[in-house]
C-alpha positions as CSV (number, residue, x, y, z in Angstrom):
1,M,-13.2,12.8,-21.2
2,P,-14.0,11.3,-17.7
3,P,-14.2,13.8,-14.8
4,A,-11.4,14.2,-12.3
5,S,-13.3,12.0,-9.8
6,E,-13.3,9.1,-12.2
7,T,-9.5,9.5,-12.8
8,A,-9.0,9.4,-9.0
9,A,-11.2,6.3,-8.9
10,S,-9.0,4.6,-11.5
11,A,-5.9,5.4,-9.5
12,L,-7.5,3.9,-6.4
13,L,-8.2,0.7,-8.3
14,D,-4.5,0.3,-8.9
15,T,-3.7,0.1,-5.2
16,P,-3.2,-3.4,-3.5
17,H,-6.4,-5.3,-2.9
18,R,-7.8,-5.6,0.6
19,L,-10.6,-8.0,-0.5
20,E,-10.1,-10.4,-3.5
21,V,-12.7,-12.9,-4.6
22,T,-11.9,-15.4,-7.3
23,G,-14.3,-17.8,-9.1
24,L,-17.0,-17.7,-6.4
25,T,-19.8,-20.2,-7.2
26,R,-23.0,-21.2,-5.3
27,A,-26.0,-23.4,-6.4
28,F,-29.2,-24.3,-4.7
29,A,-31.1,-27.4,-5.7
30,A,-28.9,-27.6,-8.9
31,R,-29.7,-24.0,-9.8
32,A,-26.7,-21.8,-10.1
33,V,-27.3,-18.6,-8.1
34,V,-23.7,-17.3,-8.2
35,S,-21.5,-18.3,-11.1
36,D,-17.7,-17.7,-11.3
37,V,-17.8,-14.2,-9.6
38,S,-14.5,-12.5,-9.3
39,L,-13.8,-9.0,-7.9
40,Q,-11.2,-7.0,-6.0
41,V,-11.7,-4.1,-3.5
42,A,-8.9,-1.9,-2.2
43,A,-8.7,-0.3,1.3
44,G,-10.7,2.9,1.2
45,Q,-12.6,1.9,-2.0
46,V,-16.3,1.5,-2.3
47,T,-17.5,-1.1,-4.8
48,C,-21.2,-1.6,-5.5
49,L,-22.6,-4.9,-6.5
50,L,-25.5,-3.7,-8.6
51,G,-28.3,-5.7,-10.1
52,P,-32.0,-6.7,-10.0
53,S,-33.5,-8.7,-7.2
54,G,-32.6,-12.4,-7.5
55,C,-29.4,-11.9,-9.5
56,G,-27.1,-13.3,-6.7
57,K,-25.6,-10.2,-5.2
58,S,-26.8,-10.8,-1.7
59,T,-25.7,-14.4,-1.8
60,T,-22.3,-13.2,-2.9
61,L,-22.1,-10.9,0.1
62,R,-23.1,-13.6,2.5
63,M,-20.4,-15.9,1.2
64,I,-17.8,-13.3,1.7
65,A,-19.1,-12.7,5.2
66,G,-18.9,-16.4,6.0
67,V,-22.6,-17.0,6.7
68,E,-23.0,-18.9,3.4
69,T,-20.6,-21.5,2.2
70,P,-19.5,-21.4,-1.5
71,D,-19.5,-24.5,-3.6
72,N,-16.2,-23.3,-5.2
73,G,-13.9,-20.3,-5.4
74,R,-11.5,-18.4,-3.2
75,I,-11.9,-15.4,-0.8
76,Q,-8.8,-13.5,0.4
77,I,-8.5,-10.6,2.8
78,D,-5.2,-8.8,2.9
79,G,-3.7,-11.7,0.9
80,H,-4.8,-14.4,3.3
81,D,-7.4,-17.1,2.5
82,V,-10.6,-16.9,4.5
83,F,-12.2,-19.4,2.2
84,G,-10.5,-21.7,-0.2
85,P,-9.2,-25.2,-0.7
86,S,-7.7,-25.3,2.8
87,A,-9.6,-22.5,4.7
88,N,-13.1,-21.6,5.8
89,L,-12.9,-19.1,8.6
90,P,-16.0,-18.3,10.6
91,P,-17.5,-14.8,10.2
92,E,-16.0,-13.5,13.5
93,A,-12.5,-14.5,12.4
94,R,-12.6,-12.8,9.0
95,G,-12.3,-9.1,10.0
96,V,-15.5,-8.1,8.3
97,G,-18.2,-5.7,9.4
98,L,-21.9,-6.3,8.4
99,M,-24.8,-4.0,7.7
100,F,-28.1,-5.4,6.4
101,Q,-31.5,-4.0,5.5
102,D,-32.7,-4.7,9.0
103,F,-30.4,-2.7,11.3
104,A,-30.9,-5.4,14.0
105,L,-30.1,-3.1,16.9
106,F,-30.5,-4.7,20.3
107,P,-33.7,-3.0,21.8
108,H,-32.6,-3.6,25.4
109,L,-29.2,-1.9,25.0
110,T,-28.6,1.8,24.8
111,V,-27.0,3.4,21.7
112,A,-23.6,3.2,23.5
113,G,-24.2,-0.4,24.4
114,N,-25.1,-1.3,20.8
115,V,-22.0,0.4,19.4
116,A,-19.8,-1.2,22.1
117,F,-21.2,-4.7,21.6
118,G,-18.4,-7.0,20.5
119,L,-15.6,-4.6,21.3
120,A,-12.6,-6.0,23.1
121,G,-10.5,-4.2,25.7
122,D,-11.2,-2.4,28.9
123,K,-14.2,-0.2,29.6
124,A,-12.4,3.1,29.1
125,A,-11.0,2.0,25.7
126,K,-14.4,0.9,24.6
127,M,-16.1,4.1,25.6
128,R,-13.4,6.2,23.8
129,R,-14.1,4.2,20.6
130,V,-17.9,4.6,21.1
131,D,-17.6,8.3,21.6
132,E,-15.3,8.7,18.6
133,L,-17.8,6.9,16.3
134,L,-20.9,8.6,17.6
135,E,-19.2,11.9,16.9
136,K,-18.4,10.8,13.4
137,V,-22.0,9.8,12.7
138,N,-23.3,13.1,14.2
139,L,-24.9,11.3,17.2
140,S,-22.8,12.8,20.1
141,G,-25.0,12.8,23.2
142,F,-27.2,10.0,22.0
143,G,-25.4,7.2,23.8
144,V,-27.9,7.0,26.7
145,K,-30.9,6.6,24.3
146,H,-32.5,3.3,23.3
147,P,-33.2,2.3,19.6
148,H,-37.0,2.9,19.9
149,E,-36.3,6.5,20.7
150,L,-34.5,7.1,17.4
151,S,-35.7,7.9,13.9
152,G,-34.9,5.5,11.1
153,G,-32.0,7.6,9.9
154,E,-30.6,7.7,13.4
155,Q,-30.9,3.9,13.8
156,Q,-29.1,3.5,10.5
157,R,-26.2,5.6,11.8
158,V,-26.0,3.6,15.0
159,A,-25.9,0.4,13.0
160,L,-23.1,1.9,10.9
161,A,-21.1,2.9,14.1
162,R,-21.6,-0.6,15.6
163,A,-20.4,-2.3,12.4
164,L,-17.3,0.0,12.3
165,A,-16.5,-0.2,16.0
166,P,-14.1,-3.2,15.8
167,R,-12.2,-1.5,12.9
168,P,-13.1,-4.2,10.3
169,R,-10.8,-4.5,7.3
170,V,-13.8,-5.1,5.0
171,M,-17.2,-3.6,5.3
172,L,-20.2,-5.5,3.8
173,M,-23.5,-3.6,3.3
174,D,-26.7,-5.2,2.0
175,E,-29.3,-2.6,0.9
176,P,-28.6,-0.6,4.0
177,F,-30.7,2.4,2.9
178,S,-33.7,0.6,1.5
179,G,-35.9,1.2,4.6
180,L,-35.3,4.9,4.8
181,D,-37.6,7.7,3.6
182,N,-36.6,8.9,0.1
183,R,-36.2,12.4,1.4
184,L,-33.6,11.3,3.9
185,R,-31.6,8.9,1.8
186,D,-29.3,11.3,-0.1
187,G,-28.1,13.0,3.0
188,I,-27.6,9.8,5.0
189,R,-25.8,8.1,2.1
190,D,-23.4,11.0,1.8
191,A,-22.8,11.1,5.5
192,T,-22.3,7.3,5.5
193,L,-19.8,7.5,2.6
194,A,-17.8,10.1,4.4
195,V,-17.5,7.9,7.5
196,L,-16.6,4.8,5.6
197,K,-13.9,6.7,3.7
198,A,-12.5,8.1,6.9
199,E,-12.3,4.6,8.5
200,G,-10.4,3.3,5.4
201,A,-12.2,-0.1,5.2
202,A,-12.7,-1.8,1.8
203,V,-16.5,-1.5,1.3
204,L,-18.7,-3.8,-0.8
205,L,-22.2,-2.4,-1.0
206,V,-25.1,-4.4,-2.5
207,T,-27.9,-2.4,-4.1
208,H,-30.5,-2.7,-6.8
209,E,-30.7,1.1,-7.3
210,P,-28.4,2.5,-10.1
211,E,-28.6,6.0,-8.7
212,E,-27.3,4.8,-5.3
213,A,-24.5,2.9,-7.0
214,M,-23.6,6.0,-9.1
215,R,-23.7,8.2,-6.0
216,M,-21.5,6.1,-3.7
217,A,-19.3,3.8,-5.7
218,D,-15.7,4.1,-6.9
219,E,-16.4,1.0,-9.0
220,I,-19.6,-0.7,-10.0
221,A,-19.9,-4.5,-10.7
222,L,-23.1,-5.0,-12.6
223,M,-24.6,-8.5,-11.9
224,R,-27.1,-10.4,-14.0
225,D,-28.2,-14.1,-13.6
226,G,-25.5,-14.8,-11.1
227,R,-22.6,-13.3,-13.1
228,I,-20.8,-10.0,-13.2
229,V,-21.4,-8.8,-16.7
230,Q,-19.6,-5.5,-16.5
231,R,-17.2,-3.7,-14.1
232,G,-15.8,-0.3,-14.0
233,A,-16.0,3.3,-12.7
234,P,-19.6,4.7,-12.7
235,Y,-18.9,7.0,-15.6
236,N,-17.6,4.2,-17.8
237,V,-20.3,1.7,-16.9
238,Y,-23.0,4.3,-17.6
239,N,-21.6,5.7,-20.8
240,A,-20.2,2.5,-22.3
241,P,-22.8,-0.2,-21.5
242,V,-21.7,-3.7,-22.5
243,D,-25.1,-4.6,-24.0
244,R,-28.7,-3.3,-24.4
245,A,-29.8,-4.7,-21.0
246,A,-26.9,-2.9,-19.2
247,A,-28.0,0.4,-20.8
248,A,-31.6,-0.2,-19.9
249,F,-30.8,-1.0,-16.3
250,F,-29.4,2.5,-15.7
251,S,-32.2,4.5,-17.4
252,D,-35.0,4.4,-19.8
253,I,-34.0,3.8,-23.4
254,N,-35.3,4.2,-26.9
255,V,-34.7,1.4,-29.4
256,I,-34.7,1.7,-33.2
257,R,-34.3,-1.6,-35.0
258,G,-32.6,-1.9,-38.4
259,I,-30.7,-4.1,-40.8
260,S,-26.9,-3.8,-41.0
261,K,-25.5,-3.7,-44.6
262,G,-22.0,-2.8,-45.4
263,A,-21.4,-1.6,-41.9
264,L,-24.3,0.8,-42.2
265,T,-27.9,0.7,-41.0
266,E,-30.5,2.9,-42.7
267,T,-33.2,4.3,-40.5
268,P,-35.7,7.2,-40.7
269,F,-33.1,9.2,-38.8
270,G,-30.5,8.6,-41.5
271,A,-27.7,6.1,-41.7
272,F,-25.8,4.8,-38.6
273,L,-22.4,3.2,-38.6
274,T,-22.7,-0.4,-37.5
275,P,-19.3,-2.0,-37.9
276,G,-18.8,-5.5,-36.7
277,H,-22.2,-6.7,-37.6
278,L,-22.8,-9.1,-40.5
279,D,-24.7,-8.0,-43.6
280,G,-28.4,-8.8,-43.0
281,A,-28.1,-8.9,-39.2
282,E,-30.7,-7.1,-37.2
283,V,-29.3,-4.4,-34.9
284,D,-30.8,-2.3,-32.1
285,I,-29.8,1.3,-32.1
286,V,-30.2,2.5,-28.5
287,I,-30.4,6.1,-27.2
288,R,-31.5,7.6,-23.9
289,P,-34.4,10.0,-23.8
290,Q,-32.2,13.0,-22.7
291,H,-30.2,12.6,-26.0
292,L,-33.1,13.1,-28.3
293,K,-33.4,16.7,-29.7
294,I,-36.9,18.2,-30.3
295,D,-37.6,20.8,-33.0
296,F,-40.8,22.5,-34.2
297,D,-42.9,21.6,-37.2
298,R,-42.9,24.2,-39.9
299,A,-45.9,23.4,-42.1
300,G,-44.9,19.8,-42.5
301,R,-41.2,20.5,-42.6
302,G,-38.6,20.0,-40.0
303,P,-35.0,21.2,-39.5
304,Y,-32.2,20.5,-42.0
305,P,-30.1,17.3,-41.5
306,T,-26.8,17.7,-39.7
307,M,-23.7,15.6,-39.4
308,S,-24.0,15.2,-35.7
309,E,-27.8,14.7,-35.4
310,G,-28.6,13.1,-38.7
311,T,-32.0,13.3,-40.4
312,P,-35.0,14.6,-38.5
313,A,-38.1,12.3,-38.2
314,R,-41.6,13.5,-37.4
315,G,-43.9,12.3,-34.7
316,T,-47.0,13.5,-32.8
317,V,-47.2,14.0,-29.0
318,L,-49.0,11.3,-27.1
319,R,-48.5,12.9,-23.7
320,A,-46.2,15.1,-21.7
321,R,-45.4,15.0,-18.0
322,Y,-43.5,17.3,-15.7
323,L,-41.2,15.4,-13.3
324,G,-39.9,18.4,-11.3
325,H,-36.4,18.6,-12.9
326,A,-37.4,17.7,-16.4
327,S,-40.3,17.1,-18.7
328,L,-40.9,13.7,-20.4
329,V,-42.6,13.7,-23.8
330,E,-43.8,10.6,-25.6
331,F,-44.2,10.6,-29.4
332,R,-45.9,8.3,-31.9
333,M,-43.6,8.3,-34.8
334,D,-45.0,8.8,-38.3
335,F,-42.7,6.4,-40.0
336,D,-43.8,3.2,-38.2
337,G,-46.1,4.1,-35.4
338,S,-43.5,3.3,-32.7
339,V,-43.3,5.2,-29.5
340,L,-40.1,7.2,-28.6
341,T,-39.6,9.2,-25.4
342,A,-37.6,12.5,-25.1
343,S,-36.5,14.1,-21.8
344,V,-36.3,17.9,-21.8
345,P,-34.8,20.0,-18.9
346,G,-37.3,22.2,-17.2
347,V,-40.9,22.7,-18.3
348,F,-41.9,21.6,-21.8
349,L,-45.5,20.3,-22.0
350,P,-46.8,20.3,-25.6
351,K,-50.4,19.3,-26.1
352,A,-51.4,15.8,-27.3
353,D,-51.4,15.4,-31.1
354,T,-48.9,18.3,-31.6
355,P,-46.5,17.4,-34.5
356,L,-42.9,17.8,-33.7
357,W,-39.6,16.6,-35.1
358,L,-36.9,14.5,-33.4
359,M,-33.2,14.2,-34.1
360,I,-30.7,11.8,-32.6
361,R,-27.3,12.6,-31.3
362,R,-24.9,10.2,-33.1
363,D,-22.3,10.4,-30.4
364,R,-24.8,9.2,-27.8
365,C,-26.1,6.1,-29.6
366,Y,-25.2,2.5,-28.8
367,V,-25.5,-0.3,-31.3
368,F,-26.1,-3.9,-30.2
369,P,-27.2,-7.1,-31.8
370,A,-31.0,-7.2,-31.8
371,C,-32.6,-9.0,-28.9
């Protein structure tokens, strides 16, 4: 059952859309970069466009921002066309805020000057908004400093404050944390998310990092080859991948290939239910390393089969590595010489050539057509 946070996310997705994109398409030199992309983002919602480099996610963001012109499609903000058959508003008229990998702060302006840049109104009103945002991003008192006097994390927070200063209805963020030290990212991402939620903008965040998307998003839109192949709450996208490639994008996977016959596929780990696949069709049974169970060898015998974990199969350890939070153990399987990987919480470092037995949790397996 999904956690409470996912239930709340589902409720959020039922609210009216602040940003709605329909059938967005863009080609360069006859090569489709974005193909028929549609998505919706509500006020206060964070949606992550997630995918590998070159899949079209940044191009999608630029089209929504108005710095790239679509070949086809429609973009609406609060129900009004900003791009469509009869509209193509410039970026400054769309009510969007932009944050890119390069924070692009003005080096000759102070922090306060950067945040105030583009704000309308009298000086007093501008400074009230600047002070309000600097407090929200924990930079009170930094207004008189210049960008070169700040750390990377501080510059990122200034860029966020500047983008939010005009109170944009939609916030577009393209890999905004990619230039930060790994040790800083989690804290800065959490602080950024808190500010974005407080401001109530609809947020579309582009990233190629699944962990970042899982950490920040109410909804993930997984892109591949210019198309959105799966959308949903992080829990659902991770635990119900649409295909083998979607499962592999979020984590390492093990793949066991078999032949479906009578809605069953026989493997060295026992039979797997494979309904919906034709007799004689090759199928891939996919399982993540953390869902393999390891047991000890007892003079050539392993544990007894169970309904939930099937038949054990023996392998020998190729190598084991400690990753800080878990141990990763690679096995050469006796039945066909294939390599399977298991992840074990804590420290578990068996020596190479140690025989051990593996079992597979049936409820954590995915079955896809072989690819």
